[in-house]
N, C-alpha and C positions, 0 to 999 in steps of 0.2 A: 504494500500500500504506500502510495506516495502522498505525503502531507507535509506542508511547510510548517514545521513545529514552531518556529519563531513567531510566525503570523498567528498560528492557532493559540499559542501561549498568550500572546498579546490580547487576543479576543477573550480568552478565559479569565485573564486578570481583570479586564474591563467588566466582563459579565459578573464575576463574583463580587467585585466592588459595587456594581450596580445593584445586585440582589441584596447585598448587605448594607447598602447606602453608606459606603465608606470609601476610603482610598488607602486601605491597609493591606490588600493582598499584593504579594510580590513573588517573582520567580526566585526559588531557593538556590542555595549554593550547590556545587557539585557534590559535596559531602552529604547534604540532606537528600539530594536526588538519589543517592545510593541507598537511602533508607526509604525509598518509595514516596517521597514528598516533593512534588514539583512546584506547587504554589502554597503559600502560607500567609495567615494573618494572625499576629499575636493578639490583637484586640479581640478577635472573634474566636481565638484558639481553634482555628479551622485549617485543615491541611487537605490538599487535593493532589491526586495522582492521575495522570493522563496516560493511558496505554493505547498504543497503536497495535492492533492485532493484525497479524499477517493475513492478507486476503488471498495469497496464492494457494494457501491450504484449503482443503475442503471445509465447509462450515462446521462439521462435526469435530474436525481436528482443532479448529480455532476455539470452539466451545470447550473441548476437553483441556486444551492448554490453559485457557483462562481459569477454569475450575481448579485445575491442578495447582496453579500459582497463587490463588487467592489466600490460602492459609499462610504461605511464606511471605506474601506481601504484608499481611496484617501482623505477622510475628516480627518482621523486620522493623516495623515502626517502634517497637519497644526500645530499640537502640538509639532512637532519635532523642535529642535533648530538648526538643520543642514541646511546649505544653499543647496538648490536643484534646479538645472536647468533641469535635466532629471531624470525621474523615470521609472524604468523597473519593470514590474510585470511578473514574470516567474511562470508558472504553469505546473503541470504534466497533466493537461487536454489538449486535442488536440487544435491545431490552429482552430479558428472558426470565420468566418466573422461577425457573430452577436456580438461576444465579441469585436472585433475590432471596429465595428460601435458604440456599446454602450459606449466604452471608449471615442471615439471621441465626442459623444453626451454629456457625462458627462463633458468632458473638455470644450466644448463650453458653456454649461449651467452654469457651476460653475466657469468658468474663473480661473482655476488653473494656478498658475504662473510658471509652469514647463511643459516640454514636457513629454508625457506618451507613453510608448511603451510596448506592450504585446507580450510575447513569450510563445506560447503553446508548448506542448511536441514535435510537429513536428519540430518546429524551434530549440528547444534545442537538439533534436536528430541529426539534421544537424550539429550543433556545436560539438557535441560529436564525430561524425564521422570525421569532418574536423580538429579537434584539439585533436585527440586521444593521441598525445604525451604529452598532459597536464594532462591526467588521472593519478591517483596514480598507482604506480607499484604494481602488485599483485604477490603473491607467486606462484600461479598455475592457470591454465585455469579454474579450478573448483571454484575458488574464484570469482564468478560472481554474480551480482545482477540483477534479472529480474524484470522489472517494467511494470506493466499493466497500461497504461495511455490511457484513451479515447478508451478502447477496444482493443488496439493493444499491443502485447508484444514486448518490446525493451530491449536489453541487455545493461547495463551500465558498471558495473565492473565485 
């Protein structure tokens, strides 16, 4: 999957600042990104991870890979020194009830001290449409990025 992460991170920072009516979300350091935290706000004690799932794989393989990695993603946060009350996992994979259920099971079984929310591509696409004014301005209509997420084509930039 090709995605301009810099432009997308820029959009996500603006989106989370807009949703929380603040200007406190920022792109984290390389060290924090190793702990699965891409964006963070100390004021809101909120961390965000954005995962680009490989679209070359079959959908079931992408799903299995994401499910397999969720526990290690959440376990890795324990090593972060950031205070976290809410943790968002954003993925280019589609929204899926099994993922939502598995995250709730992990939270219950492991007693993570923070709330966990999963946004699949369906949710992210909704925010892209509803907050289009936050997208980086492009030079022309041909400057677009098509993203194949969970088998459906969606235009982002």
